C-alpha positions in Angstrom: 109.4 110.2 102.9 110.6 108.3 99.5 108.1 106.1 97.8 110.0 103.0 94.8 106.9 102.6 92.9 108.5 99.5 90.6 106.4 98.3 87.2 108.1 95.7 84.5 106.8 97.8 81.8 105.9 101.1 80.9 102.5 100.5 79.6 102.3 99.4 83.8 103.0 102.5 84.8 101.6 105.3 82.6 98.9 106.3 84.2 100.2 106.1 87.2 103.0 108.8 85.8 100.5 111.2 84.7 99.1 111.2 88.1 102.3 112.0 89.6 103.6 114.3 87.4 106.0 117.2 89.5 105.3 115.9 93.0 108.5 114.7 95.7 109.2 112.0 97.3 108.0 109.0 94.3 110.2 107.4 92.6 108.7 105.2 89.3 111.2 102.8 88.7 110.6 100.4 85.1 112.5 97.0 85.7 111.7 95.2 82.9 109.9 91.7 82.8 111.1 88.5 85.5 112.9 88.2 88.5 116.4 88.8 87.2 115.5 92.0 85.4 113.9 92.7 88.6 116.2 92.5 91.0 119.4 93.8 89.4 116.8 97.0 88.5 115.8 97.6 92.3 119.2 96.8 93.6 121.0 99.3 91.2 118.5 101.7 92.3 118.6 101.2 96.0 122.2 101.1 95.5 122.1 104.9 94.7 119.1 106.0 96.2 117.6 105.9 100.2 113.9 105.1 100.0 111.6 104.0 102.9 109.2 102.1 101.0 109.2 99.9 98.0 106.0 98.7 96.0 105.7 96.5 93.3 102.9 96.9 90.8 101.8 95.9 87.7 99.3 93.5 85.7 98.6 89.9 87.0 97.1 87.0 85.9 94.3 85.8 88.0 93.8 82.4 89.2 91.7 82.6 91.6 88.5 82.4 89.6 86.1 84.6 91.9 88.6 87.5 91.0 87.6 90.0 87.9 89.4 92.2 85.6 90.3 95.5 87.2 90.4 94.3 90.8 93.1 94.9 92.7 95.4 92.9 95.0 98.1 93.1 97.1 100.0 91.5 99.6 102.9 93.3 102.9 105.2 92.2 103.8 106.9 93.8 106.8 110.7 94.8 107.7 111.4 96.4 111.1 110.8 99.9 111.0 112.4 103.2 113.0 109.6 105.1 114.4 110.2 108.1 112.3 109.6 106.8 109.1 105.4 107.6 108.9 104.4 108.4 105.4 101.3 111.3 105.6 98.8 109.2 106.6 100.1 106.1 106.8 100.7 104.6 110.3 103.6 102.8 111.7 101.9 99.6 113.1 103.0 96.3 114.6 100.9 93.0 114.4 100.3 90.5 111.0 99.7 91.5 108.1 96.4 90.1 108.0 94.8 87.1 105.6 94.8 86.8 102.0 91.6 86.7 99.9 91.6 83.3 100.1 91.8 83.2 104.2 95.3 82.7 104.3 97.3 84.0 106.9 99.6 86.8 105.4 102.9 85.6 103.5 106.4 87.2 102.9 107.6 85.9 100.0 111.5 85.7 100.0 112.5 83.6 96.9 110.4 80.7 96.5 109.9 81.0 100.3 107.2 82.1 102.0 106.7 83.0 106.5 104.6 84.4 108.2 105.3 87.6 109.0 105.2 89.5 112.4 107.1 93.0 113.0 106.5 96.5 112.9 104.9 97.7 109.7 103.2 100.5 108.2 99.0 100.3 108.2 99.6 100.2 104.7 96.6 97.4 104.5 94.4 99.3 105.8 95.1 102.2 103.4 94.7 99.6 100.8 91.5 97.6 102.1 90.0 101.7 102.1 90.8 101.9 98.5 89.4 98.9 97.0 91.8 96.5 96.9 91.5 92.7 98.1 94.4 90.9 100.2 95.7 87.6 98.0 98.0 85.5 97.8 100.5 85.5 94.7 102.8 83.3 92.9 106.2 84.2 91.2 106.1 82.6 87.9 109.4 82.1 85.7 107.1 82.5 82.6 103.8 84.2 81.2 101.0 82.2 82.0 99.0 82.1 79.3 96.0 79.1 78.7 93.4 78.1 81.8 94.2 75.1 82.1 98.0 76.0 83.6 96.1 78.8 85.4 93.9 76.0 87.2 97.1 73.6 87.8 99.0 76.7 89.5 96.2 77.8 91.6 95.2 74.0 92.8 99.5 73.8 93.5 99.9 76.8 95.3 96.6 78.5 96.5 97.8 80.9 94.8 95.0 84.1 94.0 97.4 85.6 91.4 100.2 85.1 89.4 103.2 87.7 88.0 106.8 87.4 87.7 108.8 90.0 89.9 107.6 90.7 93.1 109.6 87.6 94.8 113.0 89.2 93.2 111.6 92.5 94.3 110.6 91.9 98.7 113.9 89.2 98.8 115.9 92.3 98.3 114.1 94.6 100.2 114.0 92.5 102.8 117.1 92.1 102.8 117.9 96.2 103.6 114.7 95.8 105.8 112.7 97.8 103.9 109.1 97.8 103.8 107.5 96.1 100.5 104.6 95.8 99.3 103.3 93.4 96.2 100.2 95.6 94.6 98.9 94.6 91.4 95.6 94.6 88.9 93.9 91.8 87.2 94.5 91.9 83.5 93.5 88.6 82.2 91.4 86.0 84.6 91.4 83.0 85.6 88.6 81.8 83.1 90.2 83.5 79.6 93.4 82.4 77.7 95.5 84.6 76.4 95.3 85.2 72.7 99.2 84.4 71.9 101.8 82.4 73.6 104.0 85.6 74.4 106.8 83.6 76.3 107.3 82.3 72.1 107.8 86.1 70.9 109.9 87.4 73.8 113.7 88.4 73.5 116.1 86.9 75.5 115.5 89.2 78.1 112.0 89.0 78.6 111.5 91.7 76.4 108.5 90.9 73.7 110.1 91.1 69.9 107.5 92.6 67.8 109.5 90.9 64.7 108.0 87.5 66.1 104.5 89.3 67.2 104.2 90.8 63.6 105.0 87.1 62.3 102.4 85.2 64.5 99.5 87.5 63.5 100.1 87.1 59.4 100.0 83.3 60.3 96.9 84.0 62.7 95.4 87.2 61.3 91.9 86.0 63.2 94.1 86.5 66.7 94.1 90.5 66.1 90.5 91.2 67.3 91.5 89.0 70.8 94.9 90.7 70.7 92.7 94.1 70.3 90.2 93.5 73.2 93.4 92.7 76.1 94.7 95.4 74.6 92.0 97.3 75.9 91.8 94.9 79.1 95.3 96.1 79.6 94.5 99.1 79.8 91.7 99.4 82.1 93.6 97.5 84.8 96.5 100.2 84.2 94.1 103.2 84.8 92.1 101.2 87.6 95.5 100.3 89.4 96.4 104.1 88.9 93.1 105.0 91.0 94.0 102.8 94.1 97.6 104.1 94.0 96.8 107.1 94.1 94.5 106.8 96.5 97.5 105.2 99.6 99.6 107.3 98.0 97.8 110.8 98.5 95.6 110.1 101.5 
């Protein structure tokens, strides 16, 4: 059984990479930020390698006020599987993926469309629940959601519990290829907090952070340093929490 675990950023992957170092059957892919980077990276990887299960992981912003910093949330997308595809400790079952955090029936996201799933799948949901993760509905945005007001608007419009920027593209590629896929994300900023800076304005064309622009923004607003240090501490904690949950489902 080979697992592909995708992260947008190396910082998201770092704690889990330490846990899995030297262990066979697991590939960690840093895709870059956003749908286009994620789609291209995953397509290239799957064209060259055989994979039976894909997890799209990393940080997510909270939209549901009930979600706290460090909460790990998930959404499973089903795909038809051969009976032989059974990773250690993960059973193949038939049925729906289960309810979302807010009571919605689990759905598969493909591009901007969501559709119910009711085909054979790994019983990954039970493993995630046992590891302490919560079912959720995700919204895949095209930019970083930075303010409480924007988060509230997204929550009202989509009823999503969390927002991120890559999973819809990864799910779509996996659906095309009939590969099971799940989103497993950790809340790095809650629905009730603003990010200290608008990181969208500090990004390069490929959506990676432009450190020159960041330094300039800090120079213009030195009072933001404390908030940025707090965010760094939060993301480090979130990445470690995500690694703990992933380790429980990958190494049952």
